[in-house]
C-alpha distance (Angstrom), angle and dihedral (degrees) to the residues before:
residue distance angle dihedral
X1 . . .
X2 3.83 . .
X3 3.78 90.7 .
X4 3.81 91.0 56.1
X5 3.80 92.0 49.9
X6 3.80 91.9 49.3
X7 3.81 90.3 47.8
X8 3.83 92.4 50.1
X9 3.82 92.0 47.9
X10 3.82 90.8 49.3
X11 3.82 91.5 50.2
X12 3.82 92.3 48.4
X13 3.80 91.5 48.9
X14 3.82 91.1 47.4
X15 3.81 91.5 51.5
X16 3.82 91.5 46.9
X17 3.81 92.4 49.7
X18 3.80 91.5 48.1
X19 3.82 91.2 49.5
X20 3.81 94.4 49.1
X21 3.80 92.5 42.1
X22 3.81 91.5 50.8
X23 3.80 91.1 45.2
X24 3.81 92.1 51.1
X25 3.82 92.3 46.1
X26 3.81 92.0 47.6
X27 3.83 93.7 46.9
X28 3.81 92.5 47.3
X29 3.79 90.3 52.0
X30 3.80 91.0 47.3
X31 3.84 92.1 49.0
X32 3.81 91.5 49.7
X33 3.78 89.6 53.4
X34 3.83 90.8 51.6
X35 3.81 91.6 49.4
X36 3.79 90.5 50.7
X37 3.84 90.4 51.5
X38 3.82 91.0 49.6
X39 3.79 91.5 50.6
X40 3.79 91.3 51.4
X41 3.83 91.2 50.0
X42 3.83 94.1 48.6
X43 3.76 93.2 46.9
X44 3.80 90.2 56.2
X45 3.82 94.4 50.2
X46 3.79 119.2 89.1
X47 3.83 115.5 -102.1
X48 3.79 127.8 -172.2
X49 3.82 100.2 -108.9
X50 3.82 96.7 -171.9
X51 3.81 92.4 65.7
X52 3.81 91.1 49.3
X53 3.82 91.9 48.6
X54 3.82 93.0 52.9
X55 3.80 91.7 47.7
X56 3.80 90.4 48.1
X57 3.82 91.5 49.4
X58 3.81 92.5 51.6
X59 3.82 90.7 47.0
X60 3.78 92.4 53.3
X61 3.80 91.3 50.7
X62 3.78 90.9 54.0
X63 3.78 91.8 46.0
X64 3.79 91.5 50.8
X65 3.82 91.9 51.2
X66 3.78 93.9 48.4
X67 3.79 92.9 44.1
X68 3.81 92.5 54.2
X69 3.81 90.2 48.2
X70 3.79 91.2 49.1
X71 3.81 90.6 47.6
X72 3.82 90.5 53.3
X73 3.79 90.0 46.9
X74 3.82 91.8 49.0
X75 3.81 91.1 47.7
X76 3.81 91.0 50.2
X77 3.82 90.5 49.1
X78 3.82 90.4 51.5
X79 3.80 90.5 47.9
X80 3.80 91.3 51.1
X81 3.81 91.7 46.2
X82 3.82 94.6 52.3
X83 3.81 92.7 42.0
X84 3.79 90.6 52.6
X85 3.82 92.0 47.7
X86 3.80 92.7 47.5
X87 3.80 92.7 50.9
X88 3.81 90.7 46.3
X89 3.81 93.2 53.8
X90 3.81 91.3 44.5
X91 3.80 88.1 54.0
X92 3.82 90.7 48.7
X93 3.83 89.3 46.4
X94 3.80 92.7 -125.9
X95 3.80 101.8 152.2
X96 3.81 100.7 -173.4
X97 3.81 96.2 48.3
X98 3.81 92.8 42.5
X99 3.80 89.7 51.8
X100 3.83 94.0 49.6
X101 3.82 91.4 47.7
X102 3.81 88.9 48.3
X103 3.82 89.9 55.0
X104 3.81 90.3 52.5
X105 3.81 90.1 46.8
X106 3.82 90.8 54.9
X107 3.82 88.6 61.4
X108 3.81 93.1 58.9
X109 3.82 102.5 40.6
X110 3.77 139.5 45.2
X111 3.83 95.3 -169.0
X112 3.82 99.3 127.9
X113 3.80 95.3 -173.9
X114 3.81 93.0 56.9
X115 3.81 92.3 43.4
X116 3.83 92.3 50.6
X117 3.82 91.2 50.4
X118 3.80 92.3 51.0
X119 3.81 92.0 44.3
X120 3.81 91.2 53.8
X121 3.82 90.7 50.2
X122 3.81 90.8 49.9
X123 3.81 90.8 48.9
X124 3.81 89.5 51.8
X125 3.81 88.8 56.4
X126 3.80 90.6 51.5
X127 3.80 94.7 48.0
X128 3.83 95.4 41.8
X129 3.79 123.8 97.6
X130 3.79 111.5 -82.3
X131 3.77 117.0 -108.7
X132 3.82 93.3 -122.2
X133 3.79 90.1 59.2
X134 3.81 90.3 50.0
X135 3.79 91.5 50.2
X136 3.80 95.2 48.4
X137 3.80 98.0 62.9
X138 3.78 121.5 129.3
X139 3.80 94.9 -113.6
X140 3.84 91.3 60.4
X141 3.82 94.0 62.5
X142 3.79 116.0 89.2
X143 3.80 140.7 162.5
X144 3.78 116.1 -105.5
X145 3.78 127.0 -164.8
X146 3.82 113.5 -133.5
X147 3.80 120.2 -164.3
X148 3.79 112.2 -157.4
X149 3.82 125.3 -177.1
X150 3.78 96.3 -89.9
X151 3.82 105.6 15.4
X152 3.80 144.9 23.8
X153 3.78 123.6 -132.4
X154 3.81 141.8 163.2
X155 3.81 129.0 -118.3
X156 3.80 134.1 -173.7
X157 3.81 110.1 -113.5
X158 3.82 136.6 -177.5
X159 3.79 104.6 -128.2
X160 3.82 93.2 -156.4
X161 3.80 101.2 49.8
X162 3.81 100.1 21.5
X163 3.81 91.6 -125.3
X164 3.81 112.9 155.7
X165 3.78 125.4 -160.2
X166 3.79 113.5 -128.9
X167 3.81 97.3 -126.3
X168 3.82 115.1 106.4
X169 3.77 120.8 -150.5
X170 3.80 118.2 -164.2
X171 3.80 95.7 -164.4
X172 3.78 126.3 52.0
X173 3.82 93.8 -136.9
X174 3.82 92.9 57.4
X175 3.82 90.4 46.3
X176 3.82 91.8 52.0
X177 3.79 90.9 48.6
X178 3.83 91.2 51.0
X179 3.81 90.5 46.7
X180 3.81 90.6 55.5
X181 3.83 90.2 48.8
X182 3.80 90.2 49.3
X183 3.81 92.6 48.8
X184 3.80 90.6 51.4
X185 3.83 89.1 53.7
X186 3.83 95.9 51.8
X187 3.84 95.9 43.8
């Protein structure tokens, strides 16, 4: 019994949706035809063209003024964006990204003093000691005790990067000896 009621309701809803959909489609088509007829009638009537030309001329002047202002605003936004990115990458000491942002910045500004200052900062990044060399100094390597479920062992670890060597040493004396050997290799 419930299945029949659900089926009847679904059929009624389907018919109603089809009717309203067809009605909307038909009315839209009919309205478009009326609009097209009205356009044809108005295009054939005589219109004072001098008034339209003066209005059009004043509109174009306003558009030109606003477009030049918006272009200046867009250019200033681009300049600020690339300046911010360049300074960020200089701060992070990322040479390649700072250099590419600097090239984009040169397109938007002619301020030589600012460009020279940024260029010198970027060159300092390039000529500075690389971060991997700073991290791989002998004082950064330490011995760390690792407690597993069933045993305890020692590993050699870089305290700056967190890198651990895979060798396991089960006595602290052996681990210290291997750490000294490792430090002598990386000196």
